[in-house]
C-alpha positions as CSV (number, residue, x, y, z in Angstrom):
1,M,-7.3,33.3,-22.4
2,A,-10.9,32.6,-22.7
3,R,-12.8,32.6,-25.9
4,F,-15.0,35.8,-26.6
5,L,-18.9,35.1,-27.0
6,W,-20.4,38.0,-29.2
7,I,-23.8,38.0,-30.3
8,P,-25.8,40.7,-32.0
9,W,-27.2,42.0,-28.7
10,N,-23.8,42.8,-27.0
11,V,-22.2,44.0,-30.1
12,E,-24.8,46.5,-31.0
13,H,-24.7,47.6,-26.9
14,I,-21.3,48.3,-26.8
15,T,-21.1,49.9,-30.4
16,G,-24.0,52.1,-29.3
17,H,-21.4,53.5,-26.7
18,G,-18.8,53.9,-29.5
19,V,-16.8,50.8,-28.6
20,T,-15.7,48.1,-30.9
21,R,-15.1,44.6,-30.1
22,E,-11.5,44.8,-30.6
23,E,-11.3,47.6,-28.2
24,A,-13.1,45.8,-25.5
25,E,-11.1,42.8,-26.1
26,W,-7.9,44.7,-25.9
27,V,-8.7,46.4,-22.7
28,L,-9.7,43.1,-21.1
29,A,-6.6,41.7,-21.9
30,H,-4.5,44.9,-20.9
31,P,-6.5,45.8,-17.8
32,A,-5.4,48.9,-15.5
33,P,-4.0,47.7,-12.2
34,G,-6.3,46.3,-9.4
35,Y,-8.5,45.2,-12.3
36,P,-10.8,42.9,-13.1
37,R,-13.0,43.7,-9.9
38,K,-16.3,41.7,-9.0
39,H,-19.1,43.8,-9.5
40,R,-22.8,42.9,-9.9
41,G,-22.5,39.1,-10.5
42,G,-20.0,39.8,-12.9
43,Y,-16.8,41.6,-13.4
44,V,-15.7,45.2,-14.4
45,V,-12.3,46.2,-15.8
46,W,-11.0,49.6,-16.6
47,G,-8.0,49.8,-19.1
48,Q,-6.8,52.1,-22.2
49,T,-7.4,51.1,-25.7
50,R,-4.2,51.0,-28.2
51,S,-5.6,54.5,-29.3
52,G,-5.3,55.8,-25.7
53,R,-9.1,55.8,-24.8
54,W,-10.0,55.0,-21.3
55,L,-12.9,52.3,-21.2
56,Q,-14.9,50.5,-18.7
57,V,-15.6,46.9,-19.8
58,A,-18.3,44.7,-17.7
59,F,-18.3,41.0,-18.3
60,A,-19.0,37.6,-17.4
61,R,-17.1,34.3,-17.3
62,E,-19.1,31.3,-18.5
63,R,-18.3,27.5,-19.6
64,V,-20.3,26.4,-23.1
65,G,-19.5,23.0,-23.8
66,G,-16.7,22.7,-21.3
67,E,-14.9,25.6,-22.9
68,A,-14.4,29.1,-21.0
69,R,-15.9,31.9,-22.8
70,V,-16.2,35.5,-21.9
71,F,-19.5,37.6,-22.4
72,V,-19.0,41.0,-22.6
73,F,-22.4,42.7,-21.6
74,H,-21.4,46.4,-21.4
75,A,-18.8,48.8,-22.4
76,R,-18.4,52.4,-22.4
77,P,-15.6,55.3,-22.4
78,L,-14.8,56.6,-18.8
79,T,-16.0,59.7,-17.5
80,P,-13.7,62.6,-16.6
81,N,-14.5,61.9,-12.8
82,E,-13.4,58.0,-13.4
83,K,-10.2,58.9,-15.2
84,R,-9.4,61.2,-12.2
85,R,-9.6,58.2,-10.1
86,L,-7.2,56.0,-12.0
87,P,-4.2,55.2,-10.1
């Protein structure tokens, strides 16, 4: 998998939603069936953390100096309505 690009902005943004870097990385590596999906110029993944929480993680793929990187720009817990839509 590509390397994650973490900067203060995206770390603060996801932690503001109660999500850790480790949880976001786990969900991206273990997406629910049918994910990732293209969404608003990037991609979105729904998935379950090791502790059982369901999250949505939005990210972009980019190349930096020839290296593939993943830039997470949003992550939050799924709403009860979203959880009902899971396969």
